All heavy atoms as a GROMACS GRO file, in nm:
protein
  406
    1MET      N    1   1.840  -1.682  -0.492
    1MET     CA    2   1.846  -1.574  -0.397
    1MET      C    3   1.821  -1.626  -0.254
    1MET      O    4   1.897  -1.596  -0.164
    1MET     CB    5   1.745  -1.467  -0.433
    1MET     CG    6   1.745  -1.351  -0.338
    1MET     SD    7   1.648  -1.217  -0.403
    1MET     CE    8   1.577  -1.157  -0.256
    2PHE      N    9   1.714  -1.700  -0.234
    2PHE     CA   10   1.684  -1.749  -0.099
    2PHE      C   11   1.785  -1.855  -0.056
    2PHE      O   12   1.831  -1.852   0.058
    2PHE     CB   13   1.542  -1.806  -0.092
    2PHE     CG   14   1.438  -1.700  -0.102
    2PHE    CD1   15   1.362  -1.685  -0.216
    2PHE    CD2   16   1.414  -1.613   0.004
    2PHE    CE1   17   1.266  -1.587  -0.225
    2PHE    CE2   18   1.318  -1.514  -0.003
    2PHE     CZ   19   1.244  -1.501  -0.119
    3ARG      N   20   1.816  -1.945  -0.144
    3ARG     CA   21   1.911  -2.051  -0.109
    3ARG      C   22   2.050  -1.997  -0.084
    3ARG      O   23   2.124  -2.051  -0.003
    3ARG     CB   24   1.915  -2.156  -0.219
    3ARG     CG   25   1.790  -2.239  -0.223
    3ARG     CD   26   1.799  -2.348  -0.326
    3ARG     NE   27   1.673  -2.421  -0.329
    3ARG     CZ   28   1.641  -2.505  -0.423
    3ARG    NH1   29   1.722  -2.529  -0.524
    3ARG    NH2   30   1.525  -2.567  -0.418
    4ALA      N   31   2.085  -1.889  -0.151
    4ALA     CA   32   2.218  -1.830  -0.135
    4ALA      C   33   2.225  -1.743  -0.010
    4ALA      O   34   2.333  -1.695   0.026
    4ALA     CB   35   2.254  -1.747  -0.258
    5GLY      N   36   2.114  -1.720   0.055
    5GLY     CA   37   2.113  -1.639   0.175
    5GLY      C   38   2.105  -1.489   0.150
    5GLY      O   39   2.116  -1.409   0.242
    6GLU      N   40   2.085  -1.450   0.024
    6GLU     CA   41   2.080  -1.308  -0.009
    6GLU      C   42   1.958  -1.238   0.050
    6GLU      O   43   1.960  -1.116   0.070
    6GLU     CB   44   2.082  -1.291  -0.160
    6GLU     CG   45   2.212  -1.334  -0.224
    6GLU     CD   46   2.207  -1.330  -0.376
    6GLU    OE1   47   2.124  -1.255  -0.431
    6GLU    OE2   48   2.285  -1.403  -0.439
    7ALA      N   49   1.852  -1.312   0.079
    7ALA     CA   50   1.732  -1.251   0.137
    7ALA      C   51   1.758  -1.201   0.279
    7ALA      O   52   1.684  -1.118   0.330
    7ALA     CB   53   1.617  -1.351   0.137
    8ASP      N   54   1.864  -1.250   0.341
    8ASP     CA   55   1.900  -1.209   0.476
    8ASP      C   56   2.012  -1.106   0.478
    8ASP      O   57   2.062  -1.071   0.584
    8ASP     CB   58   1.944  -1.330   0.558
    8ASP     CG   59   1.834  -1.376   0.651
    8ASP    OD1   60   1.736  -1.303   0.668
    8ASP    OD2   61   1.849  -1.486   0.706
    9SER      N   62   2.052  -1.057   0.361
    9SER     CA   63   2.163  -0.964   0.356
    9SER      C   64   2.122  -0.826   0.408
    9SER      O   65   2.003  -0.794   0.418
    9SER     CB   66   2.213  -0.949   0.212
    9SER     OG   67   2.116  -0.881   0.134
   10ALA      N   68   2.219  -0.746   0.440
   10ALA     CA   69   2.191  -0.610   0.487
   10ALA      C   70   2.118  -0.529   0.381
   10ALA      O   71   2.026  -0.452   0.412
   10ALA     CB   72   2.321  -0.541   0.527
   11ALA      N   73   2.154  -0.549   0.255
   11ALA     CA   74   2.088  -0.476   0.146
   11ALA      C   75   1.941  -0.515   0.135
   11ALA      O   76   1.854  -0.430   0.115
   11ALA     CB   77   2.160  -0.501   0.014
   12ALA      N   78   1.912  -0.644   0.149
   12ALA     CA   79   1.774  -0.691   0.142
   12ALA      C   80   1.693  -0.639   0.261
   12ALA      O   81   1.578  -0.598   0.246
   12ALA     CB   82   1.768  -0.843   0.136
   13ARG      N   83   1.752  -0.639   0.379
   13ARG     CA   84   1.682  -0.586   0.497
   13ARG      C   85   1.652  -0.437   0.479
   13ARG      O   86   1.543  -0.390   0.511
   13ARG     CB   87   1.764  -0.610   0.624
   13ARG     CG   88   1.759  -0.754   0.671
   13ARG     CD   89   1.819  -0.770   0.810
   13ARG     NE   90   1.960  -0.735   0.816
   13ARG     CZ   91   2.060  -0.817   0.786
   13ARG    NH1   92   2.035  -0.941   0.748
   13ARG    NH2   93   2.185  -0.776   0.795
   14ALA      N   94   1.749  -0.363   0.426
   14ALA     CA   95   1.728  -0.220   0.403
   14ALA      C   96   1.619  -0.197   0.299
   14ALA      O   97   1.536  -0.107   0.313
   14ALA     CB   98   1.859  -0.154   0.359
   15ALA      N   99   1.617  -0.278   0.194
   15ALA     CA  100   1.514  -0.265   0.091
   15ALA      C  101   1.375  -0.294   0.148
   15ALA      O  102   1.278  -0.223   0.117
   15ALA     CB  103   1.544  -0.359  -0.026
   16ARG      N  104   1.364  -0.396   0.234
   16ARG     CA  105   1.234  -0.425   0.296
   16ARG      C  106   1.190  -0.311   0.387
   16ARG      O  107   1.072  -0.274   0.390
   16ARG     CB  108   1.240  -0.558   0.373
   16ARG     CG  109   1.241  -0.679   0.284
   16ARG     CD  110   1.220  -0.807   0.362
   16ARG     NE  111   1.324  -0.831   0.461
   16ARG     CZ  112   1.439  -0.893   0.436
   16ARG    NH1  113   1.466  -0.937   0.316
   16ARG    NH2  114   1.528  -0.912   0.534
   17GLN      N  115   1.283  -0.253   0.460
   17GLN     CA  116   1.251  -0.141   0.548
   17GLN      C  117   1.201  -0.021   0.466
   17GLN      O  118   1.103   0.044   0.504
   17GLN     CB  119   1.371  -0.102   0.632
   17GLN     CG  120   1.344   0.014   0.726
   17GLN     CD  121   1.230  -0.014   0.822
   17GLN    OE1  122   1.213  -0.126   0.871
   17GLN    NE2  123   1.150   0.086   0.850
   18ARG      N  124   1.268   0.008   0.354
   18ARG     CA  125   1.223   0.119   0.269
   18ARG      C  126   1.084   0.091   0.214
   18ARG      O  127   1.000   0.180   0.208
   18ARG     CB  128   1.322   0.142   0.155
   18ARG     CG  129   1.452   0.207   0.198
   18ARG     CD  130   1.535   0.252   0.079
   18ARG     NE  131   1.559   0.147  -0.019
   18ARG     CZ  132   1.659   0.059  -0.014
   18ARG    NH1  133   1.746   0.063   0.085
   18ARG    NH2  134   1.673  -0.031  -0.109
   19PHE      N  135   1.059  -0.034   0.172
   19PHE     CA  136   0.928  -0.071   0.120
   19PHE      C  137   0.820  -0.050   0.226
   19PHE      O  138   0.716   0.010   0.199
   19PHE     CB  139   0.929  -0.218   0.075
   19PHE     CG  140   0.796  -0.265   0.026
   19PHE    CD1  141   0.761  -0.252  -0.107
   19PHE    CD2  142   0.704  -0.322   0.113
   19PHE    CE1  143   0.638  -0.295  -0.153
   19PHE    CE2  144   0.580  -0.365   0.069
   19PHE     CZ  145   0.547  -0.350  -0.065
   20ARG      N  146   0.845  -0.100   0.348
   20ARG     CA  147   0.746  -0.084   0.455
   20ARG      C  148   0.720   0.063   0.487
   20ARG      O  149   0.606   0.103   0.507
   20ARG     CB  150   0.790  -0.160   0.580
   20ARG     CG  151   0.770  -0.310   0.569
   20ARG     CD  152   0.793  -0.379   0.703
   20ARG     NE  153   0.931  -0.373   0.747
   20ARG     CZ  154   1.025  -0.458   0.714
   20ARG    NH1  155   0.997  -0.560   0.635
   20ARG    NH2  156   1.148  -0.444   0.760
   21ALA      N  157   0.825   0.143   0.490
   21ALA     CA  158   0.808   0.286   0.519
   21ALA      C  159   0.725   0.354   0.412
   21ALA      O  160   0.643   0.441   0.441
   21ALA     CB  161   0.944   0.353   0.532
   22ARG      N  162   0.743   0.313   0.287
   22ARG     CA  163   0.672   0.379   0.177
   22ARG      C  164   0.529   0.329   0.160
   22ARG      O  165   0.438   0.407   0.133
   22ARG     CB  166   0.750   0.356   0.048
   22ARG     CG  167   0.688   0.425  -0.071
   22ARG     CD  168   0.775   0.417  -0.192
   22ARG     NE  169   0.711   0.486  -0.303
   22ARG     CZ  170   0.754   0.484  -0.425
   22ARG    NH1  171   0.865   0.419  -0.454
   22ARG    NH2  172   0.690   0.547  -0.520
   23PHE      N  173   0.506   0.200   0.172
   23PHE     CA  174   0.377   0.142   0.135
   23PHE      C  175   0.292   0.091   0.251
   23PHE      O  176   0.175   0.063   0.232
   23PHE     CB  177   0.398   0.027   0.035
   23PHE     CG  178   0.457   0.071  -0.095
   23PHE    CD1  179   0.588   0.040  -0.126
   23PHE    CD2  180   0.382   0.144  -0.185
   23PHE    CE1  181   0.643   0.081  -0.246
   23PHE    CE2  182   0.436   0.186  -0.305
   23PHE     CZ  183   0.568   0.155  -0.336
   24CYS      N  184   0.346   0.078   0.370
   24CYS     CA  185   0.271   0.015   0.478
   24CYS      C  186   0.237   0.110   0.592
   24CYS      O  187   0.193   0.065   0.698
   24CYS     CB  188   0.349  -0.105   0.531
   24CYS     SG  189   0.381  -0.230   0.405
   25ALA      N  190   0.254   0.238   0.572
   25ALA     CA  191   0.231   0.334   0.681
   25ALA      C  192   0.088   0.330   0.734
   25ALA      O  193   0.065   0.348   0.852
   25ALA     CB  194   0.266   0.475   0.634
   26LEU      N  195  -0.010   0.306   0.648
   26LEU     CA  196  -0.150   0.304   0.692
   26LEU      C  197  -0.203   0.163   0.712
   26LEU      O  198  -0.323   0.145   0.734
   26LEU     CB  199  -0.237   0.379   0.591
   26LEU     CG  200  -0.206   0.528   0.577
   26LEU    CD1  201  -0.292   0.590   0.468
   26LEU    CD2  202  -0.223   0.601   0.708
   27ASP      N  203  -0.116   0.065   0.707
   27ASP     CA  204  -0.159  -0.074   0.726
   27ASP      C  205  -0.172  -0.101   0.875
   27ASP      O  206  -0.082  -0.149   0.941
   27ASP     CB  207  -0.057  -0.168   0.664
   27ASP     CG  208  -0.102  -0.312   0.665
   27ASP    OD1  209  -0.221  -0.337   0.694
   27ASP    OD2  210  -0.019  -0.400   0.638
   28ASP      N  211  -0.287  -0.064   0.927
   28ASP     CA  212  -0.309  -0.073   1.071
   28ASP      C  213  -0.426  -0.164   1.106
   28ASP      O  214  -0.474  -0.165   1.218
   28ASP     CB  215  -0.334   0.066   1.130
   28ASP     CG  216  -0.458   0.133   1.071
   28ASP    OD1  217  -0.525   0.073   0.984
   28ASP    OD2  218  -0.489   0.245   1.112
   29GLY      N  219  -0.474  -0.240   1.007
   29GLY     CA  220  -0.587  -0.328   1.030
   29GLY      C  221  -0.721  -0.262   1.005
   29GLY      O  222  -0.825  -0.326   1.017
   30HIS      N  223  -0.721  -0.134   0.969
   30HIS     CA  224  -0.846  -0.062   0.944
   30HIS      C  225  -0.854  -0.005   0.803
   30HIS      O  226  -0.944   0.073   0.774
   30HIS     CB  227  -0.862   0.052   1.046
   30HIS     CG  228  -0.872   0.005   1.186
   30HIS    ND1  229  -0.990  -0.042   1.240
   30HIS    CD2  230  -0.778  -0.007   1.283
   30HIS    CE1  231  -0.968  -0.078   1.366
   30HIS    NE2  232  -0.840  -0.059   1.393
   31ALA      N  233  -0.760  -0.040   0.716
   31ALA     CA  234  -0.755   0.017   0.582
   31ALA      C  235  -0.882  -0.015   0.503
   31ALA      O  236  -0.940   0.074   0.439
   31ALA     CB  237  -0.632  -0.031   0.508
   32ALA      N  238  -0.927  -0.138   0.505
   32ALA     CA  239  -1.047  -0.176   0.429
   32ALA      C  240  -1.169  -0.102   0.483
   32ALA      O  241  -1.254  -0.056   0.405
   32ALA     CB  242  -1.070  -0.326   0.436
   33GLU      N  243  -1.177  -0.085   0.613
   33GLU     CA  244  -1.288  -0.011   0.672
   33GLU      C  245  -1.288   0.133   0.623
   33GLU      O  246  -1.394   0.188   0.589
   33GLU     CB  247  -1.278  -0.014   0.824
   33GLU     CG  248  -1.388   0.068   0.892
   33GLU     CD  249  -1.371   0.076   1.041
   33GLU    OE1  250  -1.275   0.020   1.097
   33GLU    OE2  251  -1.456   0.141   1.104
   34ARG      N  252  -1.170   0.196   0.618
   34ARG     CA  253  -1.162   0.333   0.570
   34ARG      C  254  -1.207   0.344   0.424
   34ARG      O  255  -1.275   0.439   0.386
   34ARG     CB  256  -1.020   0.387   0.585
   34ARG     CG  257  -0.986   0.421   0.729
   34ARG     CD  258  -0.856   0.499   0.739
   34ARG     NE  259  -0.740   0.426   0.692
   34ARG     CZ  260  -0.668   0.345   0.768
   34ARG    NH1  261  -0.698   0.327   0.895
   34ARG    NH2  262  -0.564   0.283   0.717
   35VAL      N  263  -1.168   0.247   0.342
   35VAL     CA  264  -1.208   0.248   0.200
   35VAL      C  265  -1.360   0.238   0.189
   35VAL      O  266  -1.424   0.313   0.115
   35VAL     CB  267  -1.140   0.134   0.122
   35VAL    CG1  268  -1.200   0.120  -0.017
   35VAL    CG2  269  -0.990   0.159   0.113
   36VAL      N  270  -1.420   0.145   0.261
   36VAL     CA  271  -1.566   0.128   0.254
   36VAL      C  272  -1.637   0.254   0.302
   36VAL      O  273  -1.731   0.302   0.237
   36VAL     CB  274  -1.610   0.006   0.338
   36VAL    CG1  275  -1.762   0.003   0.356
   36VAL    CG2  276  -1.562  -0.123   0.274
   37ARG      N  277  -1.592   0.309   0.412
   37ARG     CA  278  -1.657   0.430   0.463
   37ARG      C  279  -1.645   0.545   0.364
   37ARG      O  280  -1.741   0.619   0.342
   37ARG     CB  281  -1.597   0.469   0.598
   37ARG     CG  282  -1.636   0.375   0.710
   37ARG     CD  283  -1.580   0.422   0.844
   37ARG     NE  284  -1.619   0.336   0.951
   37ARG     CZ  285  -1.740   0.339   1.010
   37ARG    NH1  286  -1.830   0.426   0.972
   37ARG    NH2  287  -1.768   0.255   1.107
   38ARG      N  288  -1.530   0.562   0.303
   38ARG     CA  289  -1.508   0.674   0.212
   38ARG      C  290  -1.577   0.651   0.077
   38ARG      O  291  -1.650   0.736   0.029
   38ARG     CB  292  -1.358   0.694   0.192
   38ARG     CG  293  -1.322   0.802   0.095
   38ARG     CD  294  -1.348   0.936   0.155
   38ARG     NE  295  -1.292   1.038   0.067
   38ARG     CZ  296  -1.338   1.159   0.061
   38ARG    NH1  297  -1.437   1.197   0.138
   38ARG    NH2  298  -1.284   1.245  -0.020
   39VAL      N  299  -1.554   0.535   0.016
   39VAL     CA  300  -1.601   0.510  -0.120
   39VAL      C  301  -1.749   0.473  -0.124
   39VAL      O  302  -1.825   0.528  -0.203
   39VAL     CB  303  -1.516   0.400  -0.187
   39VAL    CG1  304  -1.571   0.364  -0.324
   39VAL    CG2  305  -1.371   0.446  -0.199
   40LEU      N  306  -1.790   0.382  -0.038
   40LEU     CA  307  -1.928   0.334  -0.045
   40LEU      C  308  -2.025   0.417   0.037
   40LEU      O  309  -2.141   0.434  -0.003
   40LEU     CB  310  -1.935   0.188   0.000
   40LEU     CG  311  -1.851   0.090  -0.083
   40LEU    CD1  312  -1.863  -0.050  -0.027
   40LEU    CD2  313  -1.892   0.094  -0.229
   41LEU      N  314  -1.980   0.468   0.151
   41LEU     CA  315  -2.071   0.543   0.237
   41LEU      C  316  -2.055   0.694   0.224
   41LEU      O  317  -2.136   0.770   0.278
   41LEU     CB  318  -2.050   0.501   0.384
   41LEU     CG  319  -2.070   0.353   0.413
   41LEU    CD1  320  -2.040   0.323   0.558
   41LEU    CD2  321  -2.211   0.310   0.375
   42GLY      N  322  -1.951   0.739   0.155
   42GLY     CA  323  -1.929   0.880   0.133
   42GLY      C  324  -1.889   0.959   0.256
   42GLY      O  325  -1.900   1.082   0.257
   43GLU      N  326  -1.841   0.891   0.358
   43GLU     CA  327  -1.800   0.960   0.480
   43GLU      C  328  -1.665   1.029   0.459
   43GLU      O  329  -1.582   0.983   0.382
   43GLU     CB  330  -1.789   0.862   0.597
   43GLU     CG  331  -1.922   0.801   0.636
   43GLU     CD  332  -1.910   0.702   0.751
   43GLU    OE1  333  -1.798   0.687   0.807
   43GLU    OE2  334  -2.010   0.639   0.784
   44GLN      N  335  -1.643   1.137   0.530
   44GLN     CA  336  -1.514   1.204   0.527
   44GLN      C  337  -1.418   1.126   0.616
   44GLN      O  338  -1.457   1.077   0.721
   44GLN     CB  339  -1.526   1.348   0.577
   44GLN     CG  340  -1.609   1.435   0.484
   44GLN     CD  341  -1.548   1.444   0.345
   44GLN    OE1  342  -1.428   1.466   0.330
   44GLN    NE2  343  -1.630   1.425   0.243
   45PRO      N  344  -1.293   1.118   0.575
   45PRO     CA  345  -1.198   1.041   0.656
   45PRO      C  346  -1.167   1.109   0.787
   45PRO      O  347  -1.166   1.232   0.796
   45PRO     CB  348  -1.073   1.036   0.568
   45PRO     CG  349  -1.087   1.149   0.474
   45PRO     CD  350  -1.234   1.174   0.456
   46GLU      N  351  -1.145   1.026   0.889
   46GLU     CA  352  -1.100   1.076   1.019
   46GLU      C  353  -0.953   1.109   1.008
   46GLU      O  354  -0.880   1.045   0.932
   46GLU     CB  355  -1.116   0.968   1.126
   46GLU     CG  356  -1.255   0.934   1.162
   46GLU     CD  357  -1.257   0.829   1.273
   46GLU    OE1  358  -1.156   0.816   1.345
   46GLU    OE2  359  -1.357   0.761   1.285
   47PRO      N  360  -0.907   1.206   1.083
   47PRO     CA  361  -0.762   1.230   1.086
   47PRO      C  362  -0.691   1.104   1.136
   47PRO      O  363  -0.741   1.039   1.228
   47PRO     CB  364  -0.744   1.344   1.186
   47PRO     CG  365  -0.880   1.404   1.203
   47PRO     CD  366  -0.980   1.298   1.168
   48THR      N  367  -0.581   1.069   1.074
   48THR     CA  368  -0.508   0.949   1.117
   48THR      C  369  -0.438   0.979   1.249
   48THR      O  370  -0.388   1.087   1.272
   48THR     CB  371  -0.406   0.905   1.013
   48THR    OG1  372  -0.319   1.014   0.986
   48THR    CG2  373  -0.473   0.860   0.887
   49ARG      N  374  -0.444   0.878   1.336
   49ARG     CA  375  -0.380   0.890   1.468
   49ARG      C  376  -0.271   0.785   1.478
   49ARG      O  377  -0.294   0.670   1.444
   49ARG     CB  378  -0.484   0.867   1.578
   49ARG     CG  379  -0.583   0.982   1.587
   49ARG     CD  380  -0.688   0.949   1.687
   49ARG     NE  381  -0.791   0.875   1.612
   49ARG     CZ  382  -0.890   0.809   1.668
   49ARG    NH1  383  -0.903   0.804   1.795
   49ARG    NH2  384  -0.979   0.748   1.592
   50PRO      N  385  -0.155   0.825   1.524
   50PRO     CA  386  -0.047   0.726   1.541
   50PRO      C  387  -0.092   0.614   1.635
   50PRO      O  388  -0.160   0.638   1.732
   50PRO     CB  389   0.067   0.806   1.604
   50PRO     CG  390   0.034   0.949   1.576
   50PRO     CD  391  -0.115   0.958   1.565
   51GLY      N  392  -0.056   0.493   1.600
   51GLY     CA  393  -0.086   0.379   1.685
   51GLY      C  394  -0.228   0.328   1.672
   51GLY      O  395  -0.270   0.242   1.745
   52ARG      N  396  -0.302   0.381   1.579
   52ARG     CA  397  -0.440   0.336   1.563
   52ARG      C  398  -0.446   0.206   1.493
   52ARG      O  399  -0.378   0.166   1.412
   52ARG     CB  400  -0.519   0.440   1.484
   52ARG     CG  401  -0.661   0.393   1.464
   52ARG     CD  402  -0.744   0.497   1.400
   52ARG     NE  403  -0.876   0.438   1.387
   52ARG     CZ  404  -0.961   0.468   1.296
   52ARG    NH1  405  -0.934   0.558   1.208
   52ARG    NH2  406  -1.079   0.410   1.291
   0.00000   0.00000   0.00000
């Protein structure tokens, strides 16, 4: 796949974009902090802010 250049195809780019939209929306560098605050400290989550 990589040697054949398929990883750079339009289909592969579209699949990566769909993956990021579905699974990476909250990947802002603070995900682990939110888990610790919620699970270990019992704090209520803050409303998510775009660009945070």
